[in-house]
C-alpha positions, 0 to 999 in steps of 0.5 A: 490490488497492487503488489508493492514494497514500502520504501518510505514514510510521509510525515504530516502533522496537519491534516484532515481530522478524519486522518488523525492517527493515520500513518502514510507510507510510500509504496513502489509498485512491483512486478510479479517477479518482485522487480520494482516498477517506476510508479509509486503511491502514497497509501494509508497503512491499516495493518502496521506495515514497515519499510522494506515489507512487500504489501498489497495496496487497494486503490480507489473506492475499495481503499475506503472499505477497511475498518480504519479508512471507512468514510475517510478521504483515502484513495490508497490503503495498505491492507495486507503484508505479503508473506509469500508469493507463488507464481506458477506461470512464467511468461518469459519463455 
């Protein structure tokens, strides 16, 4: 899984029929201290996430395991909105 922040939306009016009704969001990956990484991913939203929210993204074949994405041509899905993140160990010491 990838920790990320929703930074945008992708609009697509013509798409595979298996993706009709899907919302595509642009997610920037985050470090555990919530600082942004340079990498981004386009993910199908299965939980109603929005811009600015911290989310968990499943990628690869795991992305096709949600109720909405099962057997669909998807390789990244937002499958959770993060409410809180507790990191107990600080490696910067």
